[in-house]
N, C-alpha and C positions, 0 to 999 in steps of 0.2 A: 519208283525212286529207290536208291540204295539205302542200306541201313546206315546208322550212325548220324552225326550232327549234319544238319542241312544249312547251307549258306547261300549267299547271292550267286556264288560261282558253281554250285553243285549241278552237275549235268543229270538229266533223266537217264534212266538206265537202258531205255530202248526207245525206238520210234514206233508210234502207234497210229492207227487209222483215226483221223479226227472227225470222221462221219458217223461214228458208232457211239451210243451211250453205254457206258459201263455202270454196273450197279454193285453195291456192297452195303452190309449192315453198318449201322451206327449205334454204339451203345446208348441205351435210353437213359442210363443212370447219370450221364453228364448233362442232360437237360435240366434247366432250372425254371421255376414258376416266373411267368412274366416274360420280359424281353430276353432273347438269347442272341448271340453275335456268332455268325458263321463267317470264317476267314480262310482264304485259299491262296496258295502261291504256285505259279505255273513255271515249269523249268523246260528248257529246250534240251534236246539230245546232244547237239553240238552247235557251235557258233556259226555254222554255215547253213543251218536249217533254213528251208525256203518259207516256212509259214509257222504260225502258232494260232491255236483255237482254244476257246474256253466257253463252256456253258454248263449249267448245273440245275438239278431239280432235287428237292428234299421232301419226301412224302412220309407220312406216318399213319398208323392205324390206332384209333382210339379203342382201348380194351374195355372201356366202361361206357359204351354208347348208351345214352339215356333216351327215354321216349320223347317224341317231339314235344317242345313247349313245357319241359319238366325241369324244375330246379330243386335241389336238395342240398342244404349246407347247414353246418353247425354254427349257431350264433353265440353259444356260451359253453365253456369258458373261452377267454381270449387265447388266440394262437400263441404258443410258446409261454404260456403263463407259468409262473413259478409259485407254487402254493406250499404253505407250511403246515405240516402235520401237527395235530389232527385237523382234518378239514372235511366238510361235506361239499361236494362239488355239484353246482347246478348245471346239468346238461340240458341244452336247448337246441332245437333244430327248426328250420323252416323248410317246408315241404309243399310245393305248389305246382300245378299243372293247368295248362289251358284245355286239356282233353279229358281229364278224369280226376277223381278225388282221391286222396290219400286216406287210408283207414288205419294205418299203424306205422309208427317209427320205433325201430329198435336201435339202442346205443351199444356200442362195442368198444372194448379196450383191446386192440389187437384182434385176436380171434375169440376173445372171452365176451359173452353177452353180459351187459351190465343191468339192462332193464328195458322197458318199452313204454310208449305212450299210445293210448288208443285213439286220441283225437287232439286237434288243436286246442290250446297251445301244446306242442309236442315238447314235453319236458319231463325231466327225471332227476331225482336227487341222488347222487352216488355217495352213499354214506361211508365215512371213514376210509377214504381213498388210500390205498397202500403207498408206501414210499417207492420212489422210482420214477423212471421215465415212461410215459404212457402215450400211446397213439390212438386217438379216438376217431371213430367214424359213426355216421348215422345211415341206417338202412331203412329206406321207406318203401312200403308196399301200397300200390294203388288198387283201385276197385277191379282192375283187369287182371290182378294177379302178378303184375310186373314189380320187380324190386329194383330200386335205384339206390346207389351207394354214394355218399357224399365224399368230398376230398378229405383226406386225412388231416387231423389236427394233433400237433404234438404238445404235451404239457409235462411238467415235472412237479412231483411231490417230494419235498425235502424235509429232513428232521429239523426240529426246533432247538438244536444244540446250542446255538448262540442267540436264540431269540428270547426275550423276556416272557414270562407266562402271560397268557391271555387273561383279560379281566372278564369275570363272569358278571353279566347284567341281568337283573330281573325286570323285564319291561312290563309285564302284566302279572300280578300275583294271583294265585288262586283265591277265591273269596273276595275279589275286587268288586267295586261299585260299577254297574252297567245301567245305561238307559235301555228300556226294553219296550216292545209292542206285542200284545197279544189280543187281537180284536176279531179274528175270524175273517180276515181278508188279506190281500196282498199289501206289503208295505208300500209307502209312496215312492214314486220314481226317484232314483238317485239317493235312496236311503242309505247306501253303503258308502257314499262319498264323504270326505271330510267337510265339505261346505254345506251339507244337509243340516238344517235346523231341527234338532231333536229336543228343543225345550219344552214341547208339548207332551213328550213321552214320560211315563213314570220311570222312577229309578229304584234300584234295589241292589243287595249284595248277593253274589253267588254263594251257594248253589241255587239255581232257579229250577222250578219244576212243581210237580205235585205227585202225589201217590206213594211216595217213599217214606215220608215223615222225617227226613233229614234236610229239608229245604230251609235256606235262609230267607228265600223270597218265594212265596207260593204264587204262581201265575194262574190266570183263569183259563178254563177249557171251554167256556161257553154255556155251561149249565146243563147240557144234555150229555148224559154219560154214554149213550149210544150214538152220538154224532159229535165227537170232540173236534175242536179246532185242531188242524193238522200242524200249522207252522206258528212259531214265535220268532221275533227278531230282536237282536241285541247289538248295542254299539258301545265301545270303550276307546277313549283317546289315550295315548301315551307319548312320551317324549324321549327322543334319542338325539344327542348333539352331533355325533360323527358316525353316521351309519356306514360310511365307506370302510371303517375299520372293523365292521362286523364280519367275522369269518364263519360263524355257526349260528343258525337261528333255530330254535326248537320249540314247537308248540306241545303243550301237555293238555289233553283233552279228556274230559269226562262227558260223556253224552248218552242219551237214550232217546231217539234211536239213530238218526242221522243228521248231518250238518254240512253247510256249505260256508266257507271262510273268505272274506274279502279284506285286503290290506290296501288302504288308500283308493278304494273303489275298484281294484283289480281282484278277480278271483284267484286264490292262491291254493285252495285245497277243497276237495270233496270227500266226505266219508259216509259210506252207506247211502249214497244218493246216486241215482242213474245219470247217465250222460244226457245231453240235450238241455233245452231250456227248462229252467226251474220256476215253478210258480207256488202260490200259497197252497194249492191242493196236491202238490207232488209228494208222493209217499215215499218214506225211507225204504231201502231194500232189505234191511236186516235188523232184527231185534234180538240178537243173540246173547247180549250181555244185559246186566240188570242196572246199568247206570252207576256202578259203584267203583269202576276201574278207570284210571287215567292211561290214555294211549298216547304215545310220543310220536310226532311227525317232524322230520327235518324239512325246513322250508328254505326258499331262496331269498337271501337278504337284499337282493337287488331292488325290491319294491319299497324299501325303507327310504325315507327322505329326512333330511335335517330338520329338527324341531318336532313339532306335533304330528303324529300319525294316527290313523284311525282304523281300528280293528272292528270289523262287523261280521256278525254270525247269524245265520238263520237255521233253526233246529227243527227237524221234521219227525212226525210220528210215522209208524209203519201202517197203523190202522187208525180209524176214527173212534174205535172202541178200546184203544190202549188204555191200560190201567195207570200208567205213570209216564212222566217225562222227567228228564234231568239235564242240566247243563252247568259246567264250570270249566274254566280254562286258565292255564298259565303260559306265559311266553318268556323264554329265556334266550340269552345271546351270549356268545363269546366274542370280545373284541380285541384285536391286536393292539399291542402297546408300542409297536415300532414301525408304523407306516413310513415309507420312505418319503422324503420332501417331494412335493410336486403339486400339481393341480389336478383334481378329480372332479369329473361331472357328476352332479348329484341328481339333476332332474333335466328333462323328463326321464321316466323310467325307461331302461333298455328294451327295445321292442314295442314301445307304446304306439298305439294307433291313434292319430290325431284327425279328427273330422272337422273340416272347415265349417263355419268360421270360428272354431274354438281357438282360444289364446293358448299359446305355448310359453310356459314359464321355464326358463333355462337357468339352472342354479349350478354352482360349483363349490367344492370344499378345497381348501388350500392348506397343506401341511408344510410348515416352514421349519428350517433347521436353526441351529444356535446362532448363525451368522447371517441369516436371511430375514427379510421383511417383505411384505406385499404392499406395493403401491397401487396396482391396477390388475383387474382381470379382464380380458377380452374374449368374446365369444365368436366363433366362426361357423 
């Protein structure tokens, strides 16, 4: 075809053999995710041409071929999310294969590695994400040494120049009252869930422990100094009215030696505890501190629910002959003051696994503007 504008009356520049397929490259940058449309117009070389023919084939090569039966994709944050600084971003990925297991997932912003997760759930908190546009990917490695890269996800972090300051919330104060169990055996099933009845457990104020002399509540170790109980269990409810407004969730932990944390029945953090199943006899992996220091951990606020929430903690010793144990905890949040009007799913938790015949409770939060009211909420 000649250069310049093409119209219905434009003639082809030459007569060609209609029995031959001709090939040429197509810029991959014009492809879009999902449905694409291919359009073609066919022109004759002159009005007396005896024939016309058209056929076409479009072929592509996938530059990121994944092992058979493999899927890796980012589940958090949402694609094209607009986040307001300062913010901690919960990065989460799903990595699954019908052929082999995944041992590690690394999270990247462009070519910069942000962090990794050694086992499911594959998650990482990106603390104080910088301003700007970011392209996130997850790179999963399976037991065969193969690496699979997820599709890219774009997000933006913007300055809070026109945003009212976030509200600081103290959800659990240090020195708070907790129900606890220290009996030398595993806690009952479902002890970390909100519905568990802990009315038979004793209660006391943190700091819990023994051996340091600064405990508000001294717990038992069983009486045998050479074979002390390894694990003690703790439960504390707290209330938050609008968890969807929470942008940052920070746990302040004083512990000696290790601990596992659950929010509303979901494990959210391990500190000095090995991977795999945890029982009453599981030993902590490190006893480097003396239980006098608070350590800060950024948490994913997605597991918060409207109303009453339940924080559960199990504290483990490194040795049955350990001389002391300590536990205290604070939980703080930053909540946005300018959530845009709309409806927000509050439950179930994003990524939750529901096992039949369990009942699924679907909840929503609705933020209304000055001229709006809510008459009804429908779920689909």
